[in-house]
PALUMRO-23439 format. One line per field, with one value per residue: y, x, z of N, C-alpha, C, O in turn. Coordinates in steps of 0.2 Angstrom, whole numbers. Example, Ala and Ser with C-alpha at 12.3 -4.5 7.8 and 13.67 -1.06 7.14 Angstrom:
BEGIN
n_py	-28; -11 .
n_px	66; 64 .
n_pz	39; 35 .
ca_py	-22; -5 .
ca_px	62; 68 .
ca_pz	39; 36 .
c_py	-16; 0 .
c_px	66; 64 .
c_pz	39; 39 .
o_py	-17; 6 .
o_px	71; 67 .
o_pz	42; 40 .
//
This chain:
BEGIN
n_py	18; 22; 38; 36; 28; 35; 45; 40; 35; 43; 50; 42; 41; 53; 54; 43; 47; 61; 54; 47; 58; 64; 51; 51; 62; 61; 49; 55; 62; 54; 53; 66; 75; 89; 92; 96; 115; 110; 102; 109; 122; 112; 111; 124; 127; 121; 123; 137; 136; 132; 143; 154; 149; 146; 158; 173; 185; 184; 180; 188; 190; 176; 172; 183; 177; 166; 167; 176; 166; 156; 165; 163; 149; 151; 158; 152; 141; 143; 149; 134; 129; 138; 134; 121; 125; 129; 120; 111; 117; 118; 103; 96; 100; 99; 112; 124; 137; 146; 156; 153; 145; 134; 134; 127; 116; 109; 110; 106; 95; 86; 73; 57; 62; 71; 70; 61; 70; 82; 75; 74; 87; 87; 80; 86; 99; 97; 87; 100; 109; 100; 98; 113; 113; 108; 113; 123; 122; 116; 125; 132; 127; 124; 140; 140; 130; 133; 147; 139; 139; 128; 123; 116; 97; 92; 100; 104; 101; 108; 100; 95; 103; 108; 98; 96; 110; 107; 94; 103; 112; 105; 98; 113; 113; 101; 104; 115; 108; 99; 112; 115; 104; 100; 111; 104; 97; 108; 106; 96; 98; 103; 92; 78; 75; 89; 88; 77; 87; 96; 91; 86; 100; 104; 96; 99; 110; 112; 104; 115; 124; 116; 110; 114; 130; 135; 144; 144; 129; 115; 104; 101; 96; 81; 76; 80; 90; 108; 123; 133; 150; 168; 178; 195; 204; 218; 237; 253; 256; 249; 237; 224; 218; 229; 239; 232; 238; 232; 226; 238; 244; 233; 236; 249; 261; 264; 280; 287; 283; 286; 301; 303; 300; 287; 273; 261; 248; 250; 236; 229; 237; 227; 218; 227; 238; 245; 253; 263; 278; 284; 276; 277; 278; 285; 278; 273; 281; 279; 282; 277; 287; 297; 314; 317; 320; 312; 316; 330; 339; 336; 339; 339; 339; 343; 332; 332; 339 .
n_px	-125; -113; -101; -89; -94; -106; -100; -93; -102; -109; -97; -95; -107; -105; -91; -96; -107; -102; -94; -100; -107; -98; -96; -107; -108; -97; -102; -111; -105; -96; -111; -114; -103; -99; -105; -98; -93; -82; -77; -79; -71; -59; -61; -61; -48; -40; -43; -37; -24; -21; -26; -17; -5; -1; -8; 2; 10; 4; 12; 17; 4; -3; 10; 6; -7; -3; 4; -5; -14; -3; 1; -11; -13; -1; -4; -14; -7; 1; -9; -14; -5; -2; -16; -11; -2; -11; -21; -14; -11; -21; -23; -25; -13; -2; -4; -4; -14; -24; -40; -47; -45; -45; -59; -65; -56; -66; -78; -78; -66; -65; -61; -56; -57; -52; -39; -46; -57; -44; -38; -43; -43; -29; -28; -34; -29; -15; -20; -21; -11; -1; -8; -9; 4; 7; 1; 9; 19; 14; 12; 23; 30; 20; 22; 33; 34; 22; 28; 37; 39; 40; 51; 63; 64; 60; 49; 38; 18; 5; -5; 2; 5; -9; -11; -2; -6; -22; -21; -13; -24; -34; -26; -27; -39; -42; -37; -45; -57; -52; -52; -63; -71; -68; -77; -88; -80; -76; -90; -90; -84; -93; -102; -107; -119; -119; -109; -115; -123; -117; -112; -122; -125; -114; -115; -126; -124; -111; -119; -125; -114; -104; -111; -112; -116; -134; -134; -121; -121; -121; -127; -147; -155; -159; -148; -147; -145; -148; -157; -153; -151; -151; -142; -138; -123; -125; -115; -111; -117; -128; -125; -115; -109; -100; -107; -103; -96; -104; -116; -122; -124; -132; -144; -147; -157; -166; -162; -168; -178; -187; -184; -191; -204; -210; -220; -211; -207; -196; -181; -181; -168; -155; -152; -141; -138; -149; -148; -139; -136; -135; -140; -155; -171; -187; -202; -215; -209; -208; -198; -186; -174; -178; -183; -177; -174; -166; -147; -146; -137; -127; -130; -145; -161; -174; -191; -207; -220 .
n_pz	190; 188; 187; 177; 169; 166; 156; 146; 139; 134; 125; 117; 111; 104; 97; 87; 82; 74; 64; 59; 53; 43; 36; 30; 21; 13; 5; -3; -11; -18; -27; -31; -35; -32; -19; -9; 0; -1; -11; -23; -21; -22; -36; -40; -37; -45; -56; -54; -55; -67; -73; -70; -74; -88; -93; -94; -84; -71; -62; -49; -43; -40; -32; -22; -18; -14; -1; 7; 11; 17; 29; 34; 37; 47; 55; 63; 64; 78; 85; 88; 94; 108; 110; 115; 127; 133; 139; 145; 157; 162; 170; 185; 197; 211; 223; 225; 214; 205; 210; 204; 193; 203; 205; 193; 193; 205; 197; 185; 184; 192; 203; 196; 184; 175; 169; 157; 151; 146; 140; 124; 121; 119; 111; 98; 97; 93; 82; 75; 74; 69; 54; 51; 49; 40; 31; 25; 23; 10; 5; 6; -6; -18; -21; -26; -36; -46; -55; -57; -74; -91; -94; -94; -92; -79; -77; -68; -72; -73; -66; -59; -49; -47; -40; -29; -23; -21; -11; 0; 3; 6; 21; 27; 28; 37; 45; 53; 54; 66; 75; 76; 84; 95; 100; 106; 115; 126; 131; 136; 148; 160; 160; 156; 146; 141; 132; 123; 117; 114; 101; 94; 91; 83; 74; 67; 63; 56; 44; 36; 36; 27; 15; -3; -7; -17; -27; -32; -32; -48; -46; -41; -27; -27; -38; -49; -64; -64; -70; -79; -76; -81; -79; -81; -77; -69; -72; -71; -82; -84; -89; -90; -102; -116; -130; -147; -163; -170; -166; -162; -176; -181; -177; -179; -183; -200; -205; -218; -220; -210; -212; -222; -219; -219; -214; -202; -192; -180; -178; -161; -146; -143; -125; -119; -124; -121; -108; -110; -111; -122; -131; -128; -128; -130; -125; -136; -146; -162; -171; -166; -163; -151; -144; -153; -173; -188; -190; -199; -211; -199; -188; -174; -182; -177; -172; -177; -164 .
ca_py	17; 28; 46; 36; 25; 40; 50; 35; 32; 50; 52; 38; 43; 60; 53; 39; 53; 66; 49; 46; 62; 62; 45; 55; 68; 54; 43; 61; 70; 49; 52; 70; 80; 97; 94; 101; 117; 108; 101; 115; 124; 109; 110; 131; 127; 116; 129; 144; 134; 130; 150; 157; 144; 147; 166; 179; 191; 183; 179; 193; 185; 169; 175; 187; 171; 159; 172; 177; 157; 155; 169; 160; 144; 151; 160; 143; 134; 147; 148; 130; 128; 143; 130; 117; 125; 132; 113; 107; 122; 116; 100; 97; 96; 105; 117; 133; 139; 153; 154; 152; 137; 132; 130; 124; 109; 106; 108; 102; 94; 82; 66; 54; 63; 78; 67; 58; 75; 83; 71; 74; 94; 89; 75; 88; 105; 94; 87; 105; 111; 97; 100; 118; 117; 104; 115; 130; 119; 115; 131; 135; 120; 125; 143; 138; 126; 138; 148; 137; 137; 124; 123; 107; 91; 89; 108; 103; 102; 114; 94; 94; 111; 109; 92; 99; 113; 103; 93; 110; 112; 99; 100; 117; 110; 96; 108; 119; 104; 99; 116; 111; 96; 106; 116; 97; 94; 110; 110; 91; 100; 105; 88; 72; 78; 95; 84; 74; 91; 102; 87; 87; 105; 105; 93; 102; 116; 108; 101; 123; 127; 110; 113; 122; 135; 133; 149; 138; 120; 115; 100; 101; 89; 74; 76; 83; 97; 112; 125; 137; 156; 174; 188; 200; 209; 226; 238; 257; 261; 244; 229; 220; 217; 233; 236; 233; 242; 224; 225; 244; 242; 229; 237; 255; 261; 270; 286; 288; 280; 289; 309; 305; 300; 280; 268; 255; 244; 246; 232; 231; 238; 224; 223; 230; 243; 246; 256; 268; 284; 285; 273; 278; 281; 287; 277; 277; 284; 275; 281; 278; 296; 299; 321; 321; 316; 312; 321; 332; 344; 337; 345; 336; 339; 342; 330; 339; 335 .
ca_px	-121; -106; -98; -87; -98; -111; -95; -90; -107; -108; -90; -92; -111; -103; -89; -100; -111; -97; -89; -107; -109; -92; -96; -116; -104; -92; -108; -114; -100; -100; -118; -113; -96; -101; -112; -98; -88; -71; -75; -80; -67; -52; -60; -58; -39; -36; -43; -33; -15; -21; -26; -10; 2; -6; -6; 8; 12; 3; 18; 14; -5; -1; 13; 5; -12; -2; 8; -11; -14; 3; 2; -17; -9; 4; -8; -17; -3; 2; -13; -15; 1; -6; -20; -8; 0; -16; -22; -9; -10; -27; -21; -23; -6; -1; -10; -5; -19; -30; -47; -55; -43; -51; -67; -64; -57; -69; -84; -78; -62; -65; -60; -53; -60; -49; -35; -51; -58; -42; -31; -45; -41; -24; -26; -36; -26; -10; -19; -21; -5; 0; -13; -8; 9; 8; -2; 9; 25; 16; 8; 27; 29; 17; 25; 43; 29; 19; 32; 44; 38; 41; 57; 67; 62; 57; 47; 33; 12; -2; -9; 6; 5; -15; -13; -3; -11; -26; -17; -12; -31; -38; -23; -29; -47; -42; -35; -52; -62; -49; -53; -71; -73; -64; -80; -91; -75; -80; -95; -88; -84; -99; -106; -110; -125; -118; -105; -118; -129; -113; -109; -128; -126; -109; -117; -131; -121; -109; -121; -125; -109; -104; -114; -113; -124; -139; -133; -115; -121; -123; -135; -147; -154; -159; -142; -149; -146; -153; -160; -149; -156; -147; -145; -136; -127; -125; -112; -113; -122; -132; -124; -108; -107; -101; -110; -101; -101; -107; -123; -124; -126; -139; -152; -149; -164; -164; -162; -169; -187; -188; -184; -197; -207; -208; -221; -207; -205; -186; -180; -180; -162; -153; -152; -134; -137; -157; -148; -135; -139; -133; -144; -159; -177; -193; -207; -221; -209; -206; -191; -180; -170; -179; -185; -175; -173; -161; -146; -147; -129; -122; -133; -152; -168; -180; -193; -212; -223 .
ca_pz	182; 190; 182; 171; 163; 157; 153; 143; 134; 131; 123; 113; 107; 101; 96; 83; 80; 71; 61; 54; 48; 39; 32; 24; 15; 10; 1; -3; -13; -23; -33; -32; -33; -30; -13; -2; -5; 1; -17; -27; -19; -24; -43; -38; -34; -50; -64; -54; -56; -76; -78; -69; -76; -96; -94; -92; -80; -66; -57; -42; -43; -40; -24; -15; -14; -11; 4; 10; 13; 19; 33; 38; 40; 51; 63; 67; 69; 82; 89; 92; 101; 112; 114; 121; 134; 138; 142; 148; 162; 166; 171; 190; 199; 215; 230; 221; 209; 204; 211; 195; 191; 209; 203; 188; 196; 206; 196; 179; 183; 200; 203; 191; 175; 173; 163; 151; 148; 143; 132; 119; 118; 119; 102; 93; 98; 91; 74; 71; 72; 63; 47; 49; 47; 34; 25; 26; 22; 6; 1; 0; -12; -24; -24; -31; -42; -51; -56; -62; -81; -92; -99; -95; -92; -75; -76; -67; -74; -69; -66; -53; -46; -45; -37; -25; -19; -15; -3; 5; 5; 13; 26; 30; 32; 42; 53; 54; 59; 74; 78; 78; 86; 100; 104; 110; 122; 131; 137; 142; 158; 162; 161; 150; 143; 136; 128; 118; 116; 110; 97; 89; 88; 76; 67; 63; 61; 50; 38; 33; 33; 22; 8; -7; -10; -22; -31; -37; -35; -52; -46; -36; -21; -31; -40; -57; -65; -61; -76; -78; -76; -82; -72; -82; -69; -69; -68; -68; -87; -86; -90; -90; -109; -119; -136; -151; -166; -175; -162; -166; -185; -185; -173; -183; -190; -206; -205; -225; -220; -203; -215; -227; -214; -220; -205; -203; -186; -178; -173; -154; -144; -137; -118; -115; -125; -117; -104; -110; -114; -128; -134; -125; -132; -127; -124; -140; -151; -167; -175; -164; -163; -145; -147; -160; -177; -188; -189; -204; -212; -193; -185; -175; -183; -170; -171; -174; -160 .
c_py	25; 35; 42; 32; 31; 44; 48; 34; 37; 54; 48; 38; 48; 58; 50; 44; 58; 62; 49; 52; 64; 56; 46; 58; 63; 50; 49; 60; 60; 49; 59; 78; 85; 97; 100; 106; 116; 108; 105; 119; 120; 113; 119; 131; 126; 121; 136; 142; 135; 137; 152; 153; 145; 157; 171; 183; 190; 179; 181; 190; 181; 171; 176; 183; 167; 162; 174; 169; 154; 159; 166; 157; 145; 154; 157; 141; 139; 147; 140; 127; 133; 139; 124; 119; 128; 126; 110; 111; 119; 108; 101; 94; 102; 107; 123; 136; 143; 153; 152; 145; 132; 127; 127; 118; 106; 103; 101; 98; 89; 77; 65; 57; 69; 74; 68; 67; 80; 81; 70; 78; 94; 85; 80; 96; 102; 91; 93; 109; 107; 97; 106; 120; 111; 108; 123; 128; 114; 123; 135; 130; 123; 135; 144; 135; 128; 142; 148; 137; 130; 121; 118; 101; 88; 96; 102; 105; 105; 108; 92; 96; 110; 102; 96; 104; 111; 101; 99; 111; 108; 97; 104; 115; 105; 98; 112; 115; 101; 105; 114; 108; 97; 111; 111; 97; 101; 111; 102; 93; 101; 97; 84; 73; 84; 90; 83; 81; 96; 97; 86; 94; 107; 101; 96; 111; 117; 109; 109; 124; 122; 113; 117; 125; 133; 138; 145; 132; 119; 106; 103; 96; 82; 72; 76; 89; 103; 118; 131; 147; 160; 177; 190; 202; 214; 231; 248; 263; 253; 237; 228; 221; 226; 233; 237; 236; 236; 225; 233; 245; 237; 230; 244; 256; 265; 276; 292; 289; 284; 297; 307; 301; 290; 278; 264; 254; 242; 241; 235; 232; 233; 224; 226; 236; 250; 253; 262; 274; 285; 282; 271; 282; 280; 279; 276; 280; 279; 274; 280; 282; 299; 307; 319; 316; 313; 317; 325; 339; 343; 343; 340; 339; 337; 338; 332; 334; 335 .
c_px	-116; -103; -95; -90; -101; -104; -93; -93; -106; -101; -93; -100; -108; -99; -93; -105; -108; -97; -95; -108; -105; -94; -103; -111; -102; -96; -112; -111; -98; -104; -117; -108; -95; -104; -106; -94; -82; -73; -77; -75; -61; -53; -57; -50; -36; -37; -38; -29; -18; -21; -20; -4; 1; -6; -1; 6; 8; 5; 17; 8; -4; 3; 11; -3; -7; 1; -2; -14; -10; -1; -7; -17; -8; -1; -12; -13; -3; -2; -13; -13; 1; -11; -16; -6; -6; -21; -19; -7; -15; -26; -19; -16; -4; -7; -9; -7; -23; -37; -48; -51; -45; -53; -67; -61; -62; -72; -85; -73; -60; -63; -54; -52; -57; -45; -40; -54; -52; -38; -35; -41; -34; -22; -28; -32; -19; -12; -19; -14; -1; -2; -12; -2; 12; 5; 1; 15; 23; 13; 16; 30; 25; 19; 32; 39; 29; 22; 41; 44; 38; 46; 63; 63; 60; 54; 37; 22; 9; -5; -6; 1; -2; -13; -10; -3; -16; -25; -18; -20; -37; -33; -27; -37; -49; -40; -40; -56; -56; -53; -63; -74; -69; -73; -88; -87; -79; -85; -95; -88; -85; -103; -105; -113; -124; -111; -112; -123; -124; -112; -114; -127; -121; -111; -121; -127; -116; -110; -123; -121; -103; -104; -112; -119; -127; -136; -128; -116; -124; -129; -140; -150; -153; -153; -143; -149; -150; -152; -154; -153; -150; -149; -139; -131; -122; -119; -114; -119; -130; -131; -118; -104; -106; -103; -104; -102; -103; -114; -127; -130; -133; -143; -151; -154; -163; -167; -167; -178; -189; -187; -189; -205; -210; -211; -214; -204; -195; -185; -178; -170; -161; -154; -144; -134; -147; -154; -140; -138; -138; -138; -153; -165; -183; -199; -214; -215; -203; -200; -187; -175; -175; -185; -185; -176; -170; -158; -147; -141; -126; -125; -141; -157; -173; -186; -201; -217; -230 .
c_pz	184; 186; 177; 168; 158; 154; 146; 136; 128; 126; 116; 106; 102; 95; 88; 78; 74; 67; 55; 51; 41; 35; 26; 21; 10; 3; -4; -8; -21; -30; -33; -29; -31; -25; -7; -4; -3; -8; -23; -26; -21; -33; -43; -41; -42; -54; -61; -55; -65; -79; -75; -72; -86; -97; -91; -90; -75; -60; -48; -39; -38; -29; -20; -11; -11; -2; 9; 13; 18; 28; 39; 40; 48; 57; 63; 70; 74; 88; 93; 98; 107; 116; 120; 128; 138; 144; 147; 157; 166; 171; 178; 194; 205; 219; 226; 216; 209; 208; 207; 193; 196; 206; 197; 191; 199; 203; 190; 178; 189; 197; 198; 186; 174; 166; 156; 148; 146; 140; 128; 118; 116; 113; 98; 92; 92; 86; 71; 70; 69; 57; 45; 48; 41; 31; 22; 25; 10; 2; 0; -7; -18; -27; -27; -37; -48; -56; -61; -71; -85; -100; -101; -93; -88; -74; -73; -69; -70; -67; -58; -46; -41; -37; -26; -18; -16; -9; 2; 10; 9; 19; 31; 32; 36; 49; 58; 55; 68; 77; 80; 82; 92; 105; 109; 120; 127; 135; 137; 148; 159; 161; 154; 146; 140; 131; 119; 115; 109; 101; 93; 86; 84; 71; 63; 60; 55; 43; 36; 31; 26; 13; 1; -8; -17; -25; -33; -36; -43; -54; -40; -30; -22; -37; -47; -60; -65; -68; -72; -79; -78; -81; -74; -76; -70; -66; -69; -73; -87; -85; -89; -98; -116; -124; -141; -157; -173; -173; -163; -170; -186; -180; -177; -184; -195; -205; -214; -224; -214; -207; -220; -223; -216; -213; -206; -195; -182; -176; -164; -149; -141; -129; -116; -118; -123; -115; -103; -111; -117; -136; -131; -129; -128; -129; -132; -146; -157; -171; -173; -162; -156; -147; -150; -165; -180; -189; -199; -206; -203; -188; -183; -180; -179; -174; -172; -170; -160 .
o_py	30; 35; 43; 33; 33; 46; 52; 34; 37; 60; 51; 37; 48; 60; 53; 44; 59; 65; 51; 52; 65; 57; 44; 54; 61; 48; 48; 55; 61; 48; 59; 82; 85; 103; 104; 105; 120; 113; 102; 120; 124; 116; 120; 134; 128; 125; 139; 147; 140; 139; 153; 155; 143; 160; 171; 186; 195; 177; 177; 189; 182; 171; 172; 183; 166; 159; 173; 169; 150; 156; 166; 157; 143; 152; 161; 138; 140; 145; 140; 124; 131; 140; 123; 116; 128; 126; 107; 109; 119; 108; 104; 88; 108; 105; 127; 138; 143; 148; 146; 139; 126; 121; 121; 113; 100; 97; 96; 95; 88; 76; 70; 55; 73; 74; 71; 69; 83; 84; 65; 77; 99; 85; 81; 99; 104; 91; 93; 112; 110; 96; 107; 126; 110; 106; 127; 132; 112; 124; 139; 132; 124; 136; 149; 136; 126; 142; 151; 134; 126; 120; 116; 102; 82; 98; 99; 111; 105; 110; 90; 94; 110; 103; 97; 104; 113; 103; 100; 111; 109; 95; 102; 116; 103; 96; 111; 119; 101; 103; 113; 109; 92; 113; 113; 96; 100; 115; 100; 90; 106; 98; 86; 72; 86; 91; 86; 80; 98; 100; 85; 94; 112; 101; 96; 115; 121; 111; 108; 124; 124; 115; 123; 123; 130; 134; 141; 129; 122; 104; 107; 91; 78; 67; 73; 94; 102; 119; 133; 148; 158; 180; 188; 202; 215; 231; 250; 268; 254; 233; 233; 223; 228; 228; 242; 238; 238; 224; 234; 246; 237; 225; 243; 252; 271; 278; 298; 294; 284; 300; 312; 300; 288; 279; 264; 258; 237; 240; 240; 227; 233; 229; 226; 241; 256; 258; 264; 273; 291; 284; 266; 287; 276; 275; 280; 280; 277; 268; 280; 279; 305; 306; 316; 310; 310; 323; 321; 344; 348; 348; 338; 344; 332; 340; 334; 328; 332 .
o_px	-116; -103; -98; -88; -101; -104; -91; -90; -105; -102; -93; -100; -109; -101; -93; -106; -111; -99; -94; -111; -108; -92; -103; -109; -104; -94; -115; -114; -98; -102; -117; -109; -90; -106; -108; -90; -78; -72; -76; -73; -56; -48; -51; -48; -31; -32; -35; -26; -15; -19; -17; 2; 6; -4; -1; 1; 7; 3; 17; 9; -4; 0; 12; -5; -8; -1; -2; -17; -12; -5; -8; -19; -11; -1; -16; -14; -9; 0; -12; -15; 4; -12; -17; -6; -6; -23; -20; -4; -14; -29; -14; -14; -5; -13; -14; -3; -27; -38; -50; -53; -47; -52; -71; -64; -63; -71; -88; -74; -54; -62; -50; -48; -61; -47; -39; -51; -55; -33; -33; -36; -32; -17; -24; -32; -18; -8; -17; -12; 4; 2; -12; -1; 18; 6; -1; 19; 27; 12; 17; 31; 29; 18; 35; 41; 32; 19; 45; 48; 34; 45; 67; 57; 58; 57; 33; 20; 10; -10; -9; -2; -2; -15; -13; -1; -18; -26; -22; -21; -42; -36; -30; -39; -54; -41; -39; -61; -58; -57; -66; -80; -67; -74; -91; -88; -84; -86; -101; -91; -82; -109; -104; -109; -129; -111; -112; -128; -126; -113; -113; -127; -122; -110; -120; -128; -117; -107; -122; -120; -99; -100; -111; -125; -124; -132; -130; -111; -129; -133; -138; -146; -149; -154; -139; -153; -156; -147; -153; -158; -144; -155; -134; -133; -116; -118; -119; -123; -135; -133; -115; -99; -111; -101; -101; -107; -105; -118; -133; -136; -137; -147; -155; -157; -160; -173; -168; -181; -195; -189; -191; -210; -212; -208; -211; -200; -191; -187; -176; -166; -165; -156; -143; -131; -148; -156; -137; -144; -140; -139; -156; -164; -185; -200; -218; -218; -197; -198; -182; -171; -174; -189; -189; -178; -167; -160; -149; -140; -124; -123; -144; -155; -175; -186; -203; -219; -233 .
o_pz	182; 180; 171; 162; 152; 148; 141; 130; 122; 123; 111; 100; 96; 90; 83; 72; 69; 62; 49; 46; 36; 30; 21; 17; 4; -3; -9; -11; -27; -35; -39; -25; -28; -24; -4; -9; -2; -11; -29; -32; -21; -36; -45; -46; -44; -56; -65; -56; -68; -84; -80; -71; -89; -101; -85; -92; -72; -55; -43; -33; -32; -23; -15; -6; -5; 3; 16; 18; 22; 31; 46; 46; 52; 62; 66; 75; 76; 94; 99; 103; 111; 122; 126; 134; 144; 150; 152; 162; 172; 176; 180; 195; 204; 218; 224; 212; 214; 210; 206; 191; 195; 204; 198; 189; 197; 202; 190; 172; 190; 191; 195; 182; 172; 160; 151; 143; 142; 138; 125; 114; 113; 110; 94; 86; 86; 82; 66; 65; 66; 53; 39; 46; 38; 25; 18; 28; 6; -4; -5; -13; -23; -33; -30; -42; -54; -61; -64; -74; -83; -106; -106; -92; -89; -69; -76; -68; -64; -65; -53; -42; -35; -31; -21; -13; -11; -4; 6; 16; 12; 23; 37; 37; 38; 55; 64; 57; 74; 81; 85; 83; 95; 110; 114; 126; 130; 139; 138; 153; 162; 161; 148; 141; 137; 125; 114; 111; 104; 96; 87; 80; 80; 65; 57; 56; 50; 38; 30; 25; 22; 8; 1; -10; -22; -28; -38; -38; -45; -59; -36; -29; -20; -40; -50; -59; -66; -70; -67; -83; -77; -83; -71; -70; -72; -60; -66; -72; -90; -81; -87; -100; -119; -127; -140; -158; -179; -178; -164; -169; -191; -178; -181; -187; -194; -204; -215; -225; -214; -203; -222; -227; -210; -208; -212; -192; -181; -170; -162; -149; -137; -127; -110; -114; -123; -118; -98; -112; -117; -142; -132; -132; -124; -134; -131; -151; -157; -174; -177; -158; -156; -151; -154; -164; -176; -190; -204; -202; -200; -185; -188; -182; -177; -180; -166; -171; -155 .
//
């Protein structure tokens, strides 16, 4: 078999492998909508739009967030243009080439396979440029829609704004996917089997990157709901939830019983009070007042040792 046949077989096998992986993702999403991080991000964008449009005073936050997304997409679109120009310069023509280009043309772009190997580069980079420019266009539309208000008959609804924002996010993901596809094509410059190996490595990496992290996924690998484990987030004094007056009153000890020396079982302090210095008690102290007894006359009465 000649070189052309081997390269065509390697290219076909690589394309079939990548296509099969994306069909596998689509099949998994039908059974588990939160299987991929892209699906979770789509739900998060929808919730973000509803939150921005329902809460007053968040207009600047919305504009700044959309500006960051627009700048990222603009940078990647400009990078795609530069890569397209670089690929065009790789096409063998004439005799005036640099030593590096000459070595590359001899080793990787030899014979009639040069156009065959460079054409997929142009295709993926042009697709990346188109996807990123569409993302920029839709991000600009969302900037107007999200601050339009709901006073007129043609005012945009949160559902419409979220749909446009998710569409721009899909274009952004497609552009990044086009960049990823260029990785095996780079290996193709050095041989057809490098192309197949690069495709296998790309699918292995994407399988890790595309999956939703287990800590954020509401379902496990079997599609069943994972048990919720409460883990309170810590702050500078222990827990995020500050103690309220009702909680303090419900767990306060009885000063009269402590003063008379009557034995009683104080209610345990809740988690949000246990770490605070004001409510810190010593282990084994039955009065619940630490090393001091109840306040008498505005001053603490020391407990007997």
